[in-house]
py3Dmol code that shows the C-alpha trace and the ligand (Angstrom):
import py3Dmol

protein = """\
ATOM      1  CA  UNK A   1     153.068 -29.731  -6.290  1.00  0.00           C
ATOM      2  CA  UNK A   2     154.496 -27.592  -3.490  1.00  0.00           C
ATOM      3  CA  UNK A   3     152.125 -24.801  -2.480  1.00  0.00           C
ATOM      4  CA  UNK A   4     153.509 -21.735  -0.692  1.00  0.00           C
ATOM      5  CA  UNK A   5     151.519 -19.077   1.173  1.00  0.00           C
ATOM      6  CA  UNK A   6     153.438 -15.825   1.285  1.00  0.00           C
ATOM      7  CA  UNK A   7     153.700 -12.068   1.661  1.00  0.00           C
ATOM      8  CA  UNK A   8     156.410  -9.882   0.103  1.00  0.00           C
ATOM      9  CA  UNK A   9     159.919  -9.433   1.463  1.00  0.00           C
ATOM     10  CA  UNK A  10     160.455 -12.422   3.802  1.00  0.00           C
ATOM     11  CA  UNK A  11     158.388 -14.620   1.526  1.00  0.00           C
ATOM     12  CA  UNK A  12     160.299 -13.541  -1.573  1.00  0.00           C
ATOM     13  CA  UNK A  13     163.594 -14.562   0.053  1.00  0.00           C
ATOM     14  CA  UNK A  14     162.200 -18.019   0.783  1.00  0.00           C
ATOM     15  CA  UNK A  15     160.703 -18.367  -2.717  1.00  0.00           C
ATOM     16  CA  UNK A  16     164.141 -17.372  -4.069  1.00  0.00           C
ATOM     17  CA  UNK A  17     165.537 -20.375  -2.203  1.00  0.00           C
ATOM     18  CA  UNK A  18     162.787 -22.697  -3.408  1.00  0.00           C
ATOM     19  CA  UNK A  19     163.284 -21.779  -7.042  1.00  0.00           C
ATOM     20  CA  UNK A  20     166.903 -22.872  -6.731  1.00  0.00           C
ATOM     21  CA  UNK A  21     166.044 -26.362  -5.503  1.00  0.00           C
ATOM     22  CA  UNK A  22     162.640 -27.188  -7.031  1.00  0.00           C
ATOM     23  CA  UNK A  23     161.471 -27.073 -10.632  1.00  0.00           C
ATOM     24  CA  UNK A  24     159.377 -23.879 -10.963  1.00  0.00           C
ATOM     25  CA  UNK A  25     156.686 -25.981 -12.625  1.00  0.00           C
ATOM     26  CA  UNK A  26     156.242 -27.744  -9.271  1.00  0.00           C
ATOM     27  CA  UNK A  27     155.550 -24.501  -7.398  1.00  0.00           C
ATOM     28  CA  UNK A  28     152.232 -22.744  -6.779  1.00  0.00           C
ATOM     29  CA  UNK A  29     152.539 -19.515  -4.823  1.00  0.00           C
ATOM     30  CA  UNK A  30     149.452 -18.075  -3.101  1.00  0.00           C
ATOM     31  CA  UNK A  31     150.081 -14.411  -2.402  1.00  0.00           C
ATOM     32  CA  UNK A  32     148.676 -11.852   0.044  1.00  0.00           C
ATOM     33  CA  UNK A  33     146.850  -8.967  -1.630  1.00  0.00           C
ATOM     34  CA  UNK A  34     145.804  -7.146   1.564  1.00  0.00           C
ATOM     35  CA  UNK A  35     148.643  -4.619   0.983  1.00  0.00           C
ATOM     36  CA  UNK A  36     147.307  -3.617  -2.459  1.00  0.00           C
ATOM     37  CA  UNK A  37     146.798   0.085  -2.962  1.00  0.00           C
ATOM     38  CA  UNK A  38     145.822   2.690  -5.479  1.00  0.00           C
ATOM     39  CA  UNK A  39     148.788   4.866  -6.358  1.00  0.00           C
ATOM     40  CA  UNK A  40     148.896   7.648  -8.979  1.00  0.00           C
ATOM     41  CA  UNK A  41     145.641   6.218 -10.318  1.00  0.00           C
ATOM     42  CA  UNK A  42     147.236   2.775 -10.776  1.00  0.00           C
ATOM     43  CA  UNK A  43     146.528  -0.535  -9.031  1.00  0.00           C
ATOM     44  CA  UNK A  44     149.595  -1.703  -7.089  1.00  0.00           C
ATOM     45  CA  UNK A  45     149.976  -5.151  -5.593  1.00  0.00           C
ATOM     46  CA  UNK A  46     153.313  -5.047  -3.749  1.00  0.00           C
ATOM     47  CA  UNK A  47     153.445  -8.694  -2.658  1.00  0.00           C
ATOM     48  CA  UNK A  48     152.397 -10.043  -6.072  1.00  0.00           C
ATOM     49  CA  UNK A  49     155.110  -7.847  -7.593  1.00  0.00           C
ATOM     50  CA  UNK A  50     157.853  -9.069  -5.230  1.00  0.00           C
ATOM     51  CA  UNK A  51     156.972 -12.698  -5.898  1.00  0.00           C
ATOM     52  CA  UNK A  52     156.725 -12.174  -9.656  1.00  0.00           C
ATOM     53  CA  UNK A  53     160.055 -10.334  -9.736  1.00  0.00           C
ATOM     54  CA  UNK A  54     161.865 -12.925  -7.639  1.00  0.00           C
ATOM     55  CA  UNK A  55     160.605 -15.771  -9.837  1.00  0.00           C
ATOM     56  CA  UNK A  56     161.641 -13.811 -12.937  1.00  0.00           C
ATOM     57  CA  UNK A  57     165.110 -13.269 -11.411  1.00  0.00           C
ATOM     58  CA  UNK A  58     164.512  -9.496 -11.421  1.00  0.00           C
ATOM     59  CA  UNK A  59     164.022  -8.644  -7.734  1.00  0.00           C
ATOM     60  CA  UNK A  60     166.396  -6.122  -6.192  1.00  0.00           C
ATOM     61  CA  UNK A  61     168.182  -8.101  -3.503  1.00  0.00           C
ATOM     62  CA  UNK A  62     169.566  -4.968  -1.852  1.00  0.00           C
ATOM     63  CA  UNK A  63     166.161  -3.403  -1.322  1.00  0.00           C
ATOM     64  CA  UNK A  64     164.131  -6.628  -1.066  1.00  0.00           C
ATOM     65  CA  UNK A  65     161.458  -5.049  -3.303  1.00  0.00           C
ATOM     66  CA  UNK A  66     161.278  -3.583  -6.805  1.00  0.00           C
ATOM     67  CA  UNK A  67     163.390  -4.311  -9.855  1.00  0.00           C
ATOM     68  CA  UNK A  68     167.157  -4.685  -9.539  1.00  0.00           C
ATOM     69  CA  UNK A  69     169.130  -1.790 -11.021  1.00  0.00           C
ATOM     70  CA  UNK A  70     165.963   0.293 -11.429  1.00  0.00           C
ATOM     71  CA  UNK A  71     166.016   4.091 -11.699  1.00  0.00           C
ATOM     72  CA  UNK A  72     163.572   6.541 -10.106  1.00  0.00           C
ATOM     73  CA  UNK A  73     163.262   9.414 -12.614  1.00  0.00           C
ATOM     74  CA  UNK A  74     159.466   9.199 -12.806  1.00  0.00           C
ATOM     75  CA  UNK A  75     159.196   9.288  -9.003  1.00  0.00           C
ATOM     76  CA  UNK A  76     161.312  12.447  -8.973  1.00  0.00           C
ATOM     77  CA  UNK A  77     159.221  14.029 -11.735  1.00  0.00           C
ATOM     78  CA  UNK A  78     155.990  13.199  -9.906  1.00  0.00           C
ATOM     79  CA  UNK A  79     157.441  14.869  -6.816  1.00  0.00           C
ATOM     80  CA  UNK A  80     158.220  17.940  -8.917  1.00  0.00           C
ATOM     81  CA  UNK A  81     154.558  17.923  -9.950  1.00  0.00           C
ATOM     82  CA  UNK A  82     153.499  17.945  -6.314  1.00  0.00           C
ATOM     83  CA  UNK A  83     152.369  14.303  -6.235  1.00  0.00           C
ATOM     84  CA  UNK A  84     152.964  11.996  -3.252  1.00  0.00           C
ATOM     85  CA  UNK A  85     156.228  10.071  -3.519  1.00  0.00           C
ATOM     86  CA  UNK A  86     156.401   8.151  -0.244  1.00  0.00           C
ATOM     87  CA  UNK A  87     155.755   4.838  -2.007  1.00  0.00           C
ATOM     88  CA  UNK A  88     158.856   4.306  -4.105  1.00  0.00           C
ATOM     89  CA  UNK A  89     157.956   3.146  -7.573  1.00  0.00           C
ATOM     90  CA  UNK A  90     160.908   2.574  -9.897  1.00  0.00           C
ATOM     91  CA  UNK A  91     160.839   3.327 -13.624  1.00  0.00           C
ATOM     92  CA  UNK A  92     160.895  -0.306 -14.808  1.00  0.00           C
ATOM     93  CA  UNK A  93     158.649  -1.264 -11.892  1.00  0.00           C
ATOM     94  CA  UNK A  94     156.116   1.229 -13.227  1.00  0.00           C
ATOM     95  CA  UNK A  95     155.609  -0.955 -16.298  1.00  0.00           C
ATOM     96  CA  UNK A  96     154.046  -3.819 -14.305  1.00  0.00           C
ATOM     97  CA  UNK A  97     151.688  -1.364 -12.568  1.00  0.00           C
ATOM     98  CA  UNK A  98     150.674   0.233 -15.869  1.00  0.00           C
ATOM     99  CA  UNK A  99     150.041  -3.128 -17.530  1.00  0.00           C
ATOM    100  CA  UNK A 100     148.140  -4.580 -14.556  1.00  0.00           C
ATOM    101  CA  UNK A 101     145.975  -1.467 -14.307  1.00  0.00           C
ATOM    102  CA  UNK A 102     145.304  -1.528 -18.053  1.00  0.00           C
ATOM    103  CA  UNK A 103     144.288  -5.210 -18.039  1.00  0.00           C
ATOM    104  CA  UNK A 104     142.119  -4.781 -14.925  1.00  0.00           C
ATOM    105  CA  UNK A 105     140.499  -1.819 -16.681  1.00  0.00           C
ATOM    106  CA  UNK A 106     139.606  -4.150 -19.549  1.00  0.00           C
ATOM    107  CA  UNK A 107     137.599  -6.218 -17.081  1.00  0.00           C
ATOM    108  CA  UNK A 108     140.078  -9.034 -16.451  1.00  0.00           C
ATOM    109  CA  UNK A 109     140.323 -10.480 -12.940  1.00  0.00           C
ATOM    110  CA  UNK A 110     143.432 -10.021 -10.768  1.00  0.00           C
ATOM    111  CA  UNK A 111     144.293 -13.714 -11.132  1.00  0.00           C
ATOM    112  CA  UNK A 112     143.963 -13.578 -14.932  1.00  0.00           C
ATOM    113  CA  UNK A 113     146.128 -10.469 -15.040  1.00  0.00           C
ATOM    114  CA  UNK A 114     148.707 -12.032 -12.690  1.00  0.00           C
ATOM    115  CA  UNK A 115     148.969 -15.131 -14.893  1.00  0.00           C
ATOM    116  CA  UNK A 116     149.293 -13.014 -18.039  1.00  0.00           C
ATOM    117  CA  UNK A 117     152.023 -10.785 -16.625  1.00  0.00           C
ATOM    118  CA  UNK A 118     153.937 -13.718 -15.124  1.00  0.00           C
ATOM    119  CA  UNK A 119     153.883 -15.512 -18.504  1.00  0.00           C
ATOM    120  CA  UNK A 120     155.171 -12.397 -20.287  1.00  0.00           C
ATOM    121  CA  UNK A 121     158.035 -12.297 -17.767  1.00  0.00           C
ATOM    122  CA  UNK A 122     158.945 -15.934 -18.349  1.00  0.00           C
ATOM    123  CA  UNK A 123     157.810 -17.117 -14.916  1.00  0.00           C
ATOM    124  CA  UNK A 124     157.049 -20.838 -14.967  1.00  0.00           C
ATOM    125  CA  UNK A 125     155.758 -21.207 -11.416  1.00  0.00           C
ATOM    126  CA  UNK A 126     152.065 -20.574 -10.852  1.00  0.00           C
ATOM    127  CA  UNK A 127     151.296 -17.346  -8.981  1.00  0.00           C
ATOM    128  CA  UNK A 128     147.810 -16.949  -7.515  1.00  0.00           C
ATOM    129  CA  UNK A 129     146.510 -13.913  -5.637  1.00  0.00           C
ATOM    130  CA  UNK A 130     144.680 -15.071  -2.501  1.00  0.00           C
ATOM    131  CA  UNK A 131     141.476 -13.584  -3.921  1.00  0.00           C
ATOM    132  CA  UNK A 132     140.176 -11.660  -6.920  1.00  0.00           C
ATOM    133  CA  UNK A 133     138.035  -9.603  -4.523  1.00  0.00           C
ATOM    134  CA  UNK A 134     139.438  -6.416  -3.041  1.00  0.00           C
ATOM    135  CA  UNK A 135     140.564  -7.020   0.549  1.00  0.00           C
ATOM    136  CA  UNK A 136     142.294  -4.166   2.349  1.00  0.00           C
ATOM    137  CA  UNK A 137     144.376  -4.556   5.490  1.00  0.00           C
ATOM    138  CA  UNK A 138     143.547  -1.600   7.747  1.00  0.00           C
ATOM    139  CA  UNK A 139     145.638  -0.705  10.784  1.00  0.00           C
ATOM    140  CA  UNK A 140     143.901   1.157  13.617  1.00  0.00           C
ATOM    141  CA  UNK A 141     146.223   3.694  15.295  1.00  0.00           C
ATOM    142  CA  UNK A 142     145.819   6.765  17.562  1.00  0.00           C
ATOM    143  CA  UNK A 143     145.970   8.974  14.419  1.00  0.00           C
ATOM    144  CA  UNK A 144     143.152   7.012  12.779  1.00  0.00           C
ATOM    145  CA  UNK A 145     142.841   3.969  10.564  1.00  0.00           C
ATOM    146  CA  UNK A 146     145.635   3.606   8.012  1.00  0.00           C
ATOM    147  CA  UNK A 147     146.030   1.463   4.916  1.00  0.00           C
ATOM    148  CA  UNK A 148     148.809  -1.083   5.417  1.00  0.00           C
ATOM    149  CA  UNK A 149     151.343   0.735   3.204  1.00  0.00           C
ATOM    150  CA  UNK A 150     150.495   4.076   4.855  1.00  0.00           C
ATOM    151  CA  UNK A 151     151.275   2.483   8.219  1.00  0.00           C
ATOM    152  CA  UNK A 152     154.329   0.548   6.983  1.00  0.00           C
ATOM    153  CA  UNK A 153     156.022   2.673   4.337  1.00  0.00           C
ATOM    154  CA  UNK A 154     154.705   6.227   4.727  1.00  0.00           C
ATOM    155  CA  UNK A 155     154.821   6.322   8.524  1.00  0.00           C
ATOM    156  CA  UNK A 156     157.673   3.827   9.105  1.00  0.00           C
ATOM    157  CA  UNK A 157     155.439   1.617  11.342  1.00  0.00           C
ATOM    158  CA  UNK A 158     155.968   4.029  14.254  1.00  0.00           C
ATOM    159  CA  UNK A 159     152.287   4.327  15.292  1.00  0.00           C
ATOM    160  CA  UNK A 160     151.029   2.157  18.141  1.00  0.00           C
ATOM    161  CA  UNK A 161     148.735  -0.520  16.708  1.00  0.00           C
ATOM    162  CA  UNK A 162     145.248  -0.610  18.213  1.00  0.00           C
ATOM    163  CA  UNK A 163     143.562  -2.933  15.736  1.00  0.00           C
ATOM    164  CA  UNK A 164     143.984  -4.833  12.490  1.00  0.00           C
ATOM    165  CA  UNK A 165     141.121  -5.610  10.157  1.00  0.00           C
ATOM    166  CA  UNK A 166     140.741  -6.890   6.622  1.00  0.00           C
ATOM    167  CA  UNK A 167     138.113  -4.720   4.947  1.00  0.00           C
ATOM    168  CA  UNK A 168     136.048  -6.679   2.419  1.00  0.00           C
ATOM    169  CA  UNK A 169     137.086 -10.105   3.749  1.00  0.00           C
ATOM    170  CA  UNK A 170     133.561 -11.367   4.543  1.00  0.00           C
ATOM    171  CA  UNK A 171     132.560 -11.142   0.878  1.00  0.00           C
ATOM    172  CA  UNK A 172     135.891 -12.299  -0.529  1.00  0.00           C
ATOM    173  CA  UNK A 173     136.265 -15.628  -2.262  1.00  0.00           C
ATOM    174  CA  UNK A 174     139.504 -17.511  -2.804  1.00  0.00           C
ATOM    175  CA  UNK A 175     140.853 -16.850  -6.305  1.00  0.00           C
ATOM    176  CA  UNK A 176     140.194 -19.657  -8.789  1.00  0.00           C
ATOM    177  CA  UNK A 177     142.575 -22.543  -8.155  1.00  0.00           C
ATOM    178  CA  UNK A 178     143.551 -21.591  -4.592  1.00  0.00           C
ATOM    179  CA  UNK A 179     141.475 -24.184  -2.732  1.00  0.00           C
ATOM    180  CA  UNK A 180     142.199 -26.896  -5.328  1.00  0.00           C
ATOM    181  CA  UNK A 181     145.947 -26.156  -5.085  1.00  0.00           C
ATOM    182  CA  UNK A 182     145.944 -26.511  -1.290  1.00  0.00           C
ATOM    183  CA  UNK A 183     143.854 -29.674  -1.335  1.00  0.00           C
ATOM    184  CA  UNK A 184     145.859 -31.421  -4.049  1.00  0.00           C
ATOM    185  CA  UNK A 185     149.309 -30.267  -2.852  1.00  0.00           C
ATOM    186  CA  UNK A 186     152.060 -32.698  -1.901  1.00  0.00           C
ATOM    187  CA  UNK A 187     153.357 -30.155   0.618  1.00  0.00           C
ATOM    188  CA  UNK A 188     152.084 -26.774   1.850  1.00  0.00           C
ATOM    189  CA  UNK A 189     154.611 -24.239   3.145  1.00  0.00           C
ATOM    190  CA  UNK A 190     153.965 -20.967   4.956  1.00  0.00           C
ATOM    191  CA  UNK A 191     156.860 -18.641   4.145  1.00  0.00           C
ATOM    192  CA  UNK A 192     158.504 -16.723   7.021  1.00  0.00           C
ATOM    193  CA  UNK A 193     156.127 -13.841   6.313  1.00  0.00           C
ATOM    194  CA  UNK A 194     154.339 -11.585   8.761  1.00  0.00           C
ATOM    195  CA  UNK A 195     151.747 -13.871  10.454  1.00  0.00           C
ATOM    196  CA  UNK A 196     149.278 -10.998  10.999  1.00  0.00           C
ATOM    197  CA  UNK A 197     149.389  -8.842   7.863  1.00  0.00           C
ATOM    198  CA  UNK A 198     150.846 -11.189   5.217  1.00  0.00           C
ATOM    199  CA  UNK A 199     149.667 -14.698   6.099  1.00  0.00           C
ATOM    200  CA  UNK A 200     146.729 -13.384   8.204  1.00  0.00           C
ATOM    201  CA  UNK A 201     144.727 -11.982   5.260  1.00  0.00           C
ATOM    202  CA  UNK A 202     145.233 -15.192   3.247  1.00  0.00           C
ATOM    203  CA  UNK A 203     143.973 -17.313   6.159  1.00  0.00           C
ATOM    204  CA  UNK A 204     140.998 -14.967   6.620  1.00  0.00           C
ATOM    205  CA  UNK A 205     139.678 -15.468   3.080  1.00  0.00           C
ATOM    206  CA  UNK A 206     136.628 -17.686   3.667  1.00  0.00           C
ATOM    207  CA  UNK A 207     137.486 -21.315   2.878  1.00  0.00           C
ATOM    208  CA  UNK A 208     141.294 -21.117   2.888  1.00  0.00           C
ATOM    209  CA  UNK A 209     141.862 -21.964   6.557  1.00  0.00           C
ATOM    210  CA  UNK A 210     139.418 -24.888   6.246  1.00  0.00           C
ATOM    211  CA  UNK A 211     141.280 -26.141   3.168  1.00  0.00           C
ATOM    212  CA  UNK A 212     144.537 -26.104   5.162  1.00  0.00           C
ATOM    213  CA  UNK A 213     142.888 -28.130   7.916  1.00  0.00           C
ATOM    214  CA  UNK A 214     141.467 -30.603   5.422  1.00  0.00           C
ATOM    215  CA  UNK A 215     144.364 -31.089   3.022  1.00  0.00           C
ATOM    216  CA  UNK A 216     146.104 -34.446   3.181  1.00  0.00           C
ATOM    217  CA  UNK A 217     149.402 -32.668   2.507  1.00  0.00           C
ATOM    218  CA  UNK A 218     151.723 -31.879   5.404  1.00  0.00           C
ATOM    219  CA  UNK A 219     151.683 -28.172   6.287  1.00  0.00           C
ATOM    220  CA  UNK A 220     154.882 -26.530   7.533  1.00  0.00           C
ATOM    221  CA  UNK A 221     155.674 -22.918   8.449  1.00  0.00           C
ATOM    222  CA  UNK A 222     159.033 -21.176   8.720  1.00  0.00           C
ATOM    223  CA  UNK A 223     159.095 -18.809  11.677  1.00  0.00           C
ATOM    224  CA  UNK A 224     159.638 -15.091  10.882  1.00  0.00           C
ATOM    225  CA  UNK A 225     160.353 -14.613  14.588  1.00  0.00           C
ATOM    226  CA  UNK A 226     163.933 -15.373  15.598  1.00  0.00           C
ATOM    227  CA  UNK A 227     165.162 -14.890  19.155  1.00  0.00           C
ATOM    228  CA  UNK A 228     161.930 -13.257  20.312  1.00  0.00           C
ATOM    229  CA  UNK A 229     161.845 -10.585  17.584  1.00  0.00           C
ATOM    230  CA  UNK A 230     160.966 -10.221  13.921  1.00  0.00           C
ATOM    231  CA  UNK A 231     163.949 -10.491  11.588  1.00  0.00           C
ATOM    232  CA  UNK A 232     162.665  -7.264   9.996  1.00  0.00           C
ATOM    233  CA  UNK A 233     159.564  -5.088   9.987  1.00  0.00           C
ATOM    234  CA  UNK A 234     156.602  -4.802  12.358  1.00  0.00           C
ATOM    235  CA  UNK A 235     155.627  -8.469  12.801  1.00  0.00           C
ATOM    236  CA  UNK A 236     156.394  -8.312  16.551  1.00  0.00           C
ATOM    237  CA  UNK A 237     154.235  -5.258  17.222  1.00  0.00           C
ATOM    238  CA  UNK A 238     151.427  -6.629  15.069  1.00  0.00           C
ATOM    239  CA  UNK A 239     151.503 -10.051  16.758  1.00  0.00           C
ATOM    240  CA  UNK A 240     151.406  -8.400  20.195  1.00  0.00           C
ATOM    241  CA  UNK A 241     148.413  -6.313  19.049  1.00  0.00           C
ATOM    242  CA  UNK A 242     146.579  -9.572  18.339  1.00  0.00           C
ATOM    243  CA  UNK A 243     147.405 -11.024  21.751  1.00  0.00           C
ATOM    244  CA  UNK A 244     150.048 -13.354  20.335  1.00  0.00           C
ATOM    245  CA  UNK A 245     153.359 -13.784  22.169  1.00  0.00           C
ATOM    246  CA  UNK A 246     156.261 -12.475  20.052  1.00  0.00           C
ATOM    247  CA  UNK A 247     158.012 -15.815  20.044  1.00  0.00           C
ATOM    248  CA  UNK A 248     158.116 -19.188  18.390  1.00  0.00           C
ATOM    249  CA  UNK A 249     155.143 -20.152  20.581  1.00  0.00           C
ATOM    250  CA  UNK A 250     153.236 -17.139  19.211  1.00  0.00           C
ATOM    251  CA  UNK A 251     153.813 -18.290  15.633  1.00  0.00           C
ATOM    252  CA  UNK A 252     152.686 -21.796  16.610  1.00  0.00           C
ATOM    253  CA  UNK A 253     149.581 -20.313  18.223  1.00  0.00           C
ATOM    254  CA  UNK A 254     148.705 -18.357  15.051  1.00  0.00           C
ATOM    255  CA  UNK A 255     148.734 -21.553  12.963  1.00  0.00           C
ATOM    256  CA  UNK A 256     147.885 -24.174  15.609  1.00  0.00           C
ATOM    257  CA  UNK A 257     144.752 -25.592  13.970  1.00  0.00           C
ATOM    258  CA  UNK A 258     146.387 -26.765  10.733  1.00  0.00           C
ATOM    259  CA  UNK A 259     150.148 -26.765  11.199  1.00  0.00           C
ATOM    260  CA  UNK A 260     152.092 -30.047  11.159  1.00  0.00           C
ATOM    261  CA  UNK A 261     155.652 -28.746  11.514  1.00  0.00           C
ATOM    262  CA  UNK A 262     157.062 -25.404  12.622  1.00  0.00           C
ATOM    263  CA  UNK A 263     160.555 -24.639  11.363  1.00  0.00           C
ATOM    264  CA  UNK A 264     162.470 -22.648  13.989  1.00  0.00           C
ATOM    265  CA  UNK A 265     165.836 -20.976  13.756  1.00  0.00           C
ATOM    266  CA  UNK A 266     168.752 -22.904  15.296  1.00  0.00           C
ATOM    267  CA  UNK A 267     169.225 -20.029  17.741  1.00  0.00           C
ATOM    268  CA  UNK A 268     165.761 -20.812  19.137  1.00  0.00           C
ATOM    269  CA  UNK A 269     166.622 -24.424  20.018  1.00  0.00           C
ATOM    270  CA  UNK A 270     165.480 -24.025  23.623  1.00  0.00           C
ATOM    271  CA  UNK A 271     162.146 -22.455  22.694  1.00  0.00           C
ATOM    272  CA  UNK A 272     161.766 -25.196  20.091  1.00  0.00           C
ATOM    273  CA  UNK A 273     162.317 -27.873  22.702  1.00  0.00           C
ATOM    274  CA  UNK A 274     159.729 -26.333  25.026  1.00  0.00           C
ATOM    275  CA  UNK A 275     157.207 -26.132  22.209  1.00  0.00           C
ATOM    276  CA  UNK A 276     157.971 -29.704  21.251  1.00  0.00           C
ATOM    277  CA  UNK A 277     157.201 -30.786  24.828  1.00  0.00           C
ATOM    278  CA  UNK A 278     153.796 -29.143  24.559  1.00  0.00           C
ATOM    279  CA  UNK A 279     153.018 -31.421  21.629  1.00  0.00           C
ATOM    280  CA  UNK A 280     154.134 -29.383  18.631  1.00  0.00           C
ATOM    281  CA  UNK A 281     156.451 -30.802  15.991  1.00  0.00           C
ATOM    282  CA  UNK A 282     159.344 -28.387  15.578  1.00  0.00           C
ATOM    283  CA  UNK A 283     162.366 -28.632  13.322  1.00  0.00           C
ATOM    284  CA  UNK A 284     165.424 -26.423  13.775  1.00  0.00           C
ATOM    285  CA  UNK A 285     167.279 -25.043  10.758  1.00  0.00           C
ATOM    286  CA  UNK A 286     169.324 -22.002   9.833  1.00  0.00           C
ATOM    287  CA  UNK A 287     166.475 -19.709   8.822  1.00  0.00           C
ATOM    288  CA  UNK A 288     168.363 -16.435   8.276  1.00  0.00           C
ATOM    289  CA  UNK A 289     168.523 -15.927   4.510  1.00  0.00           C
ATOM    290  CA  UNK A 290     171.285 -13.433   3.719  1.00  0.00           C
ATOM    291  CA  UNK A 291     172.798 -15.097   0.665  1.00  0.00           C
ATOM    292  CA  UNK A 292     171.574 -17.189  -2.266  1.00  0.00           C
ATOM    293  CA  UNK A 293     173.240 -20.210  -0.623  1.00  0.00           C
ATOM    294  CA  UNK A 294     171.453 -19.654   2.709  1.00  0.00           C
ATOM    295  CA  UNK A 295     168.120 -19.337   0.898  1.00  0.00           C
ATOM    296  CA  UNK A 296     168.679 -22.552  -1.046  1.00  0.00           C
ATOM    297  CA  UNK A 297     169.916 -24.389   2.060  1.00  0.00           C
ATOM    298  CA  UNK A 298     166.770 -23.462   4.016  1.00  0.00           C
ATOM    299  CA  UNK A 299     164.509 -24.523   1.151  1.00  0.00           C
ATOM    300  CA  UNK A 300     166.384 -27.826   0.843  1.00  0.00           C
ATOM    301  CA  UNK A 301     166.277 -28.436   4.589  1.00  0.00           C
ATOM    302  CA  UNK A 302     162.508 -27.838   4.771  1.00  0.00           C
ATOM    303  CA  UNK A 303     161.715 -30.013   1.757  1.00  0.00           C
ATOM    304  CA  UNK A 304     163.960 -32.828   2.969  1.00  0.00           C
ATOM    305  CA  UNK A 305     161.764 -33.118   6.066  1.00  0.00           C
ATOM    306  CA  UNK A 306     159.060 -34.549   3.863  1.00  0.00           C
ATOM    307  CA  UNK A 307     161.072 -36.656   1.461  1.00  0.00           C
ATOM    308  CA  UNK A 308     163.330 -39.662   1.870  1.00  0.00           C
ATOM    309  CA  UNK A 309     165.695 -39.690   4.820  1.00  0.00           C
ATOM    310  CA  UNK A 310     164.541 -36.304   6.056  1.00  0.00           C
ATOM    311  CA  UNK A 311     160.984 -37.598   6.420  1.00  0.00           C
ATOM    312  CA  UNK A 312     162.158 -40.615   8.388  1.00  0.00           C
ATOM    313  CA  UNK A 313     164.170 -38.321  10.651  1.00  0.00           C
ATOM    314  CA  UNK A 314     161.257 -35.923  11.156  1.00  0.00           C
ATOM    315  CA  UNK A 315     158.875 -38.789  11.874  1.00  0.00           C
ATOM    316  CA  UNK A 316     161.249 -39.946  14.629  1.00  0.00           C
ATOM    317  CA  UNK A 317     161.159 -36.517  16.279  1.00  0.00           C
ATOM    318  CA  UNK A 318     159.267 -36.562  19.570  1.00  0.00           C
ATOM    319  CA  UNK A 319     155.978 -34.713  19.116  1.00  0.00           C
TER     320      UNK A 319
END
"""
ligand_1 = """\
28
GDP
P 155.932 -7.928 3.577
O 154.669 -8.231 2.831
O 156.899 -7.117 2.771
O 155.737 -7.450 4.980
O 156.733 -9.285 3.638
P 156.641 -10.636 4.443
O 155.508 -10.652 5.382
O 156.790 -11.746 3.458
O 158.015 -10.535 5.172
C 158.246 -9.917 6.406
C 158.629 -10.959 7.441
O 159.730 -11.728 6.994
C 159.052 -10.330 8.751
O 158.148 -10.746 9.741
C 160.470 -10.861 9.012
O 160.656 -11.214 10.352
C 160.554 -12.072 8.100
N 161.902 -12.304 7.560
C 162.591 -11.455 6.771
N 163.785 -11.990 6.467
C 163.856 -13.201 7.090
C 164.858 -14.229 7.155
O 165.943 -14.137 6.552
N 164.575 -15.326 7.935
C 163.386 -15.452 8.612
N 163.192 -16.554 9.350
N 162.426 -14.498 8.556
C 162.660 -13.400 7.798
"""
view = py3Dmol.view(width=600, height=400)
view.addModel(protein, "pdb")
view.setStyle({"model": 0}, {"cartoon": {"style": "trace"}})
view.addModel(ligand_1, "xyz")
view.setStyle({"model": 1}, {"stick": {}})
view.zoomTo()
view.show()
């Protein structure tokens, strides 16, 4: 079983590649829920949605979120009614939020609801929220503390970041199956997701980081930082706010206690070599995923490091 830890947009691209080269039944995806929010009285889980949509073949590739070909009539009507419309919910997208909210209202847990919705959508891979407890990523800024989506979507991540915290994390437990999946995995992969606000909350759930240290499976991460900057979004600013260099070395530092291999972009070959000299195992690949082929090629390249010839090659790498 390949286990993937992921956020939304960058992670969904990588999962799109994986689903092309691995049987979905061999995939367990552990998803960040720190971005979850209440919206129009509904419970939204943006990263769970992106991963569910990509595995169902429904994700909008142009936007990187939401359902492909969706319309936005309800959003417009809510605006006409004076409701907030900064978080763009499509009409078909609304269905998943309505159903999730209804099932949660019946007392089901987030992981039960996620499994039920994924099954209805024909998803064969296993999708697990990091936790059934409510954990909220809060971004401290000069205008006050913001929810992650307020910072990211409503305010276009323009505010200087003073702090990041995960409200509710101390009492959170990993969702059922998360620890077992990591410990019994054949390979654990960290998608090229934001290390602070996508992978960070998952690692902060008590017990998950320990499980990554203890698992017998190799653990590899694909860097979301290419050429000293995030491919998209605020990962650079958020890493800097946590005292992490915005570089390959910064990604390595964020995961240093459990990571076996860091996958760097080919354009970062020099940084990769330097990191390798400091004792880290680094593999270079084309990590920019613009097309279905590039996504599949990256997934294949990462997996081949741990199977057959690829494993022999990786083992021969100086580390
Ligand atoms: P979020 O929950 O929507 O913020 O999504 P993620 O955390 O999963 O994805 C955002 C991260 O993905 C950013 O830090 C980007 O740098 C990274 N990313 C996006 N596209 C690519 C890509 O094609 N290649 C790599 N290596 N990273 C990417």
